[in-house]
ChimeraX commands (.cxc) that place a marker at each C-alpha (Angstrom):
marker #1 position -30.95,78.61,19.17 radius 0.5
marker #1 position -30.60,79.78,15.62 radius 0.5
marker #1 position -33.36,79.51,13.04 radius 0.5
marker #1 position -31.93,76.40,11.36 radius 0.5
marker #1 position -31.79,74.49,14.63 radius 0.5
marker #1 position -35.33,75.55,15.56 radius 0.5
marker #1 position -36.61,74.50,12.15 radius 0.5
marker #1 position -34.84,71.13,12.29 radius 0.5
marker #1 position -35.99,70.35,15.83 radius 0.5
marker #1 position -39.58,71.37,15.05 radius 0.5
marker #1 position -39.64,69.55,11.71 radius 0.5
marker #1 position -40.43,72.65,9.66 radius 0.5
marker #1 position -38.56,74.76,7.14 radius 0.5
marker #1 position -36.75,77.96,8.00 radius 0.5
marker #1 position -39.19,79.69,5.67 radius 0.5
marker #1 position -42.09,78.50,7.85 radius 0.5
marker #1 position -40.32,79.79,10.97 radius 0.5
marker #1 position -39.89,83.20,9.32 radius 0.5
marker #1 position -43.56,83.17,8.31 radius 0.5
marker #1 position -44.67,82.36,11.86 radius 0.5
marker #1 position -42.54,85.20,13.14 radius 0.5
marker #1 position -43.83,87.65,10.51 radius 0.5
marker #1 position -47.38,86.59,11.43 radius 0.5
marker #1 position -46.76,87.41,15.08 radius 0.5
marker #1 position -47.04,83.79,16.20 radius 0.5
marker #1 position -43.49,83.53,17.57 radius 0.5
marker #1 position -40.77,86.00,18.47 radius 0.5
marker #1 position -37.01,86.03,18.44 radius 0.5
marker #1 position -34.24,88.24,19.62 radius 0.5
marker #1 position -31.43,89.42,17.39 radius 0.5
marker #1 position -27.81,88.57,18.09 radius 0.5
marker #1 position -25.08,91.18,17.52 radius 0.5
marker #1 position -24.49,89.65,14.06 radius 0.5
marker #1 position -28.24,90.18,13.35 radius 0.5
marker #1 position -29.01,86.44,13.37 radius 0.5
marker #1 position -32.33,85.43,14.90 radius 0.5
marker #1 position -32.11,83.71,18.29 radius 0.5
marker #1 position -34.98,81.57,19.58 radius 0.5
marker #1 position -35.52,80.09,23.02 radius 0.5
marker #1 position -37.02,76.73,23.97 radius 0.5
marker #1 position -40.44,78.37,24.33 radius 0.5
marker #1 position -40.36,79.11,20.59 radius 0.5
marker #1 position -39.82,75.41,19.87 radius 0.5
marker #1 position -42.91,74.45,21.86 radius 0.5
marker #1 position -44.85,77.26,20.25 radius 0.5
marker #1 position -43.93,76.12,16.71 radius 0.5
marker #1 position -45.05,72.60,17.61 radius 0.5
marker #1 position -48.37,74.00,18.92 radius 0.5
marker #1 position -48.81,76.07,15.77 radius 0.5
marker #1 position -48.21,73.01,13.57 radius 0.5
marker #1 position -50.80,71.01,15.52 radius 0.5
marker #1 position -53.36,73.80,15.28 radius 0.5
marker #1 position -52.71,74.27,11.57 radius 0.5
marker #1 position -53.08,70.52,11.05 radius 0.5
marker #1 position -56.43,70.74,12.85 radius 0.5
marker #1 position -57.49,73.24,10.22 radius 0.5
marker #1 position -57.24,76.51,12.13 radius 0.5
marker #1 position -56.08,79.63,10.32 radius 0.5
marker #1 position -53.09,81.64,11.47 radius 0.5
marker #1 position -55.47,84.46,12.44 radius 0.5
marker #1 position -57.42,82.17,14.77 radius 0.5
marker #1 position -54.17,80.69,16.11 radius 0.5
marker #1 position -52.88,84.19,16.88 radius 0.5
marker #1 position -56.05,84.83,18.90 radius 0.5
marker #1 position -55.68,81.51,20.75 radius 0.5
marker #1 position -51.97,81.57,21.55 radius 0.5
marker #1 position -52.21,83.85,24.58 radius 0.5
marker #1 position -54.59,81.32,26.13 radius 0.5
marker #1 position -52.24,78.42,25.43 radius 0.5
marker #1 position -49.18,79.67,27.30 radius 0.5
marker #1 position -49.89,77.41,30.26 radius 0.5
marker #1 position -52.94,76.02,32.04 radius 0.5
marker #1 position -52.34,78.52,34.84 radius 0.5
marker #1 position -51.77,81.58,32.68 radius 0.5
marker #1 position -54.59,84.09,32.84 radius 0.5
marker #1 position -56.78,84.37,29.78 radius 0.5
marker #1 position -56.15,87.58,27.86 radius 0.5
marker #1 position -59.30,89.65,27.47 radius 0.5
marker #1 position -57.82,92.87,26.05 radius 0.5
marker #1 position -58.49,93.47,22.39 radius 0.5
marker #1 position -60.96,90.60,22.04 radius 0.5
marker #1 position -63.73,91.77,19.75 radius 0.5
marker #1 position -67.16,90.27,19.12 radius 0.5
marker #1 position -65.82,89.26,15.71 radius 0.5
marker #1 position -62.99,87.30,17.36 radius 0.5
marker #1 position -65.47,85.53,19.62 radius 0.5
marker #1 position -67.69,84.71,16.63 radius 0.5
marker #1 position -64.70,83.41,14.65 radius 0.5
marker #1 position -63.64,81.20,17.56 radius 0.5
marker #1 position -67.17,79.86,17.91 radius 0.5
marker #1 position -67.22,79.00,14.19 radius 0.5
marker #1 position -63.85,77.25,14.50 radius 0.5
marker #1 position -65.06,75.30,17.54 radius 0.5
marker #1 position -68.18,74.19,15.67 radius 0.5
marker #1 position -66.18,73.29,12.55 radius 0.5
marker #1 position -63.72,71.26,14.64 radius 0.5
marker #1 position -66.59,69.47,16.37 radius 0.5
marker #1 position -68.00,68.51,12.98 radius 0.5
marker #1 position -64.59,67.24,11.85 radius 0.5
marker #1 position -64.22,65.25,15.06 radius 0.5
marker #1 position -67.64,63.64,14.43 radius 0.5
marker #1 position -66.68,62.72,10.85 radius 0.5
marker #1 position -63.29,61.37,11.93 radius 0.5
marker #1 position -64.91,59.35,14.71 radius 0.5
marker #1 position -67.39,57.79,12.27 radius 0.5
marker #1 position -64.60,57.00,9.82 radius 0.5
marker #1 position -62.41,55.51,12.54 radius 0.5
marker #1 position -65.31,53.35,13.73 radius 0.5
marker #1 position -66.02,52.19,10.15 radius 0.5
marker #1 position -62.36,51.25,9.61 radius 0.5
marker #1 position -62.30,49.42,12.95 radius 0.5
marker #1 position -65.44,47.46,12.03 radius 0.5
marker #1 position -63.97,46.61,8.62 radius 0.5
marker #1 position -60.72,45.42,10.23 radius 0.5
marker #1 position -62.66,43.31,12.73 radius 0.5
marker #1 position -64.59,41.67,9.87 radius 0.5
marker #1 position -61.37,41.04,7.94 radius 0.5
marker #1 position -59.84,39.39,11.00 radius 0.5
marker #1 position -62.93,37.21,11.55 radius 0.5
marker #1 position -62.78,36.12,7.91 radius 0.5
marker #1 position -59.04,35.42,8.16 radius 0.5
marker #1 position -59.60,33.39,11.34 radius 0.5
marker #1 position -62.35,31.33,9.67 radius 0.5
marker #1 position -60.19,30.77,6.59 radius 0.5
marker #1 position -57.29,29.60,8.73 radius 0.5
marker #1 position -59.53,27.17,10.61 radius 0.5
marker #1 position -61.06,25.67,7.45 radius 0.5
marker #1 position -58.82,23.25,5.53 radius 0.5
marker #1 position -58.19,24.24,1.96 radius 0.5
marker #1 position -59.98,22.09,-0.65 radius 0.5
marker #1 position -57.87,19.56,-2.56 radius 0.5
marker #1 position -56.43,20.98,-5.72 radius 0.5
marker #1 position -57.47,19.48,-9.00 radius 0.5
marker #1 position -54.68,18.69,-11.39 radius 0.5
marker #1 position -56.82,18.93,-14.50 radius 0.5
marker #1 position -56.04,15.31,-15.53 radius 0.5
marker #1 position -58.83,12.95,-16.42 radius 0.5
marker #1 position -59.39,10.12,-13.99 radius 0.5
marker #1 position -59.19,6.68,-15.76 radius 0.5
marker link #1:1,2 radius 0.2
marker link #1:2,3 radius 0.2
marker link #1:3,4 radius 0.2
marker link #1:4,5 radius 0.2
marker link #1:5,6 radius 0.2
marker link #1:6,7 radius 0.2
marker link #1:7,8 radius 0.2
marker link #1:8,9 radius 0.2
marker link #1:9,10 radius 0.2
marker link #1:10,11 radius 0.2
marker link #1:11,12 radius 0.2
marker link #1:12,13 radius 0.2
marker link #1:13,14 radius 0.2
marker link #1:14,15 radius 0.2
marker link #1:15,16 radius 0.2
marker link #1:16,17 radius 0.2
marker link #1:17,18 radius 0.2
marker link #1:18,19 radius 0.2
marker link #1:19,20 radius 0.2
marker link #1:20,21 radius 0.2
marker link #1:21,22 radius 0.2
marker link #1:22,23 radius 0.2
marker link #1:23,24 radius 0.2
marker link #1:24,25 radius 0.2
marker link #1:25,26 radius 0.2
marker link #1:26,27 radius 0.2
marker link #1:27,28 radius 0.2
marker link #1:28,29 radius 0.2
marker link #1:29,30 radius 0.2
marker link #1:30,31 radius 0.2
marker link #1:31,32 radius 0.2
marker link #1:32,33 radius 0.2
marker link #1:33,34 radius 0.2
marker link #1:34,35 radius 0.2
marker link #1:35,36 radius 0.2
marker link #1:36,37 radius 0.2
marker link #1:37,38 radius 0.2
marker link #1:38,39 radius 0.2
marker link #1:39,40 radius 0.2
marker link #1:40,41 radius 0.2
marker link #1:41,42 radius 0.2
marker link #1:42,43 radius 0.2
marker link #1:43,44 radius 0.2
marker link #1:44,45 radius 0.2
marker link #1:45,46 radius 0.2
marker link #1:46,47 radius 0.2
marker link #1:47,48 radius 0.2
marker link #1:48,49 radius 0.2
marker link #1:49,50 radius 0.2
marker link #1:50,51 radius 0.2
marker link #1:51,52 radius 0.2
marker link #1:52,53 radius 0.2
marker link #1:53,54 radius 0.2
marker link #1:54,55 radius 0.2
marker link #1:55,56 radius 0.2
marker link #1:56,57 radius 0.2
marker link #1:57,58 radius 0.2
marker link #1:58,59 radius 0.2
marker link #1:59,60 radius 0.2
marker link #1:60,61 radius 0.2
marker link #1:61,62 radius 0.2
marker link #1:62,63 radius 0.2
marker link #1:63,64 radius 0.2
marker link #1:64,65 radius 0.2
marker link #1:65,66 radius 0.2
marker link #1:66,67 radius 0.2
marker link #1:67,68 radius 0.2
marker link #1:68,69 radius 0.2
marker link #1:69,70 radius 0.2
marker link #1:70,71 radius 0.2
marker link #1:71,72 radius 0.2
marker link #1:72,73 radius 0.2
marker link #1:73,74 radius 0.2
marker link #1:74,75 radius 0.2
marker link #1:75,76 radius 0.2
marker link #1:76,77 radius 0.2
marker link #1:77,78 radius 0.2
marker link #1:78,79 radius 0.2
marker link #1:79,80 radius 0.2
marker link #1:80,81 radius 0.2
marker link #1:81,82 radius 0.2
marker link #1:82,83 radius 0.2
marker link #1:83,84 radius 0.2
marker link #1:84,85 radius 0.2
marker link #1:85,86 radius 0.2
marker link #1:86,87 radius 0.2
marker link #1:87,88 radius 0.2
marker link #1:88,89 radius 0.2
marker link #1:89,90 radius 0.2
marker link #1:90,91 radius 0.2
marker link #1:91,92 radius 0.2
marker link #1:92,93 radius 0.2
marker link #1:93,94 radius 0.2
marker link #1:94,95 radius 0.2
marker link #1:95,96 radius 0.2
marker link #1:96,97 radius 0.2
marker link #1:97,98 radius 0.2
marker link #1:98,99 radius 0.2
marker link #1:99,100 radius 0.2
marker link #1:100,101 radius 0.2
marker link #1:101,102 radius 0.2
marker link #1:102,103 radius 0.2
marker link #1:103,104 radius 0.2
marker link #1:104,105 radius 0.2
marker link #1:105,106 radius 0.2
marker link #1:106,107 radius 0.2
marker link #1:107,108 radius 0.2
marker link #1:108,109 radius 0.2
marker link #1:109,110 radius 0.2
marker link #1:110,111 radius 0.2
marker link #1:111,112 radius 0.2
marker link #1:112,113 radius 0.2
marker link #1:113,114 radius 0.2
marker link #1:114,115 radius 0.2
marker link #1:115,116 radius 0.2
marker link #1:116,117 radius 0.2
marker link #1:117,118 radius 0.2
marker link #1:118,119 radius 0.2
marker link #1:119,120 radius 0.2
marker link #1:120,121 radius 0.2
marker link #1:121,122 radius 0.2
marker link #1:122,123 radius 0.2
marker link #1:123,124 radius 0.2
marker link #1:124,125 radius 0.2
marker link #1:125,126 radius 0.2
marker link #1:126,127 radius 0.2
marker link #1:127,128 radius 0.2
marker link #1:128,129 radius 0.2
marker link #1:129,130 radius 0.2
marker link #1:130,131 radius 0.2
marker link #1:131,132 radius 0.2
marker link #1:132,133 radius 0.2
marker link #1:133,134 radius 0.2
marker link #1:134,135 radius 0.2
marker link #1:135,136 radius 0.2
marker link #1:136,137 radius 0.2
marker link #1:137,138 radius 0.2
marker link #1:138,139 radius 0.2
view
């Protein structure tokens, strides 16, 4: 598929696709007219990249992770992994764990607030509204 189709199907801009390719996150082949040509694997990869970026990972960390994400049965790539890469991945894991904890607390707080709002709405619906006063003096 051409770059425009990939971008549209993945919900990104063509500029983002070019950036991912320049960063070594995805690859394409060139057609005889020099247009980029992407396969379905590239679509899945762009979607993975977007999810990882949304989780807060950098493109450098994503580049290190992508070989491990090809499929659950693909062997883990050990070549070229440095102690610095391992340390960076450990920091990312810890940072993500902290974000998960914060998000979990916030989700639980919102759920508790919604539950209280619903209880209040249920009580209000069950209690008849007081009679309205017209503001006229009673003779």
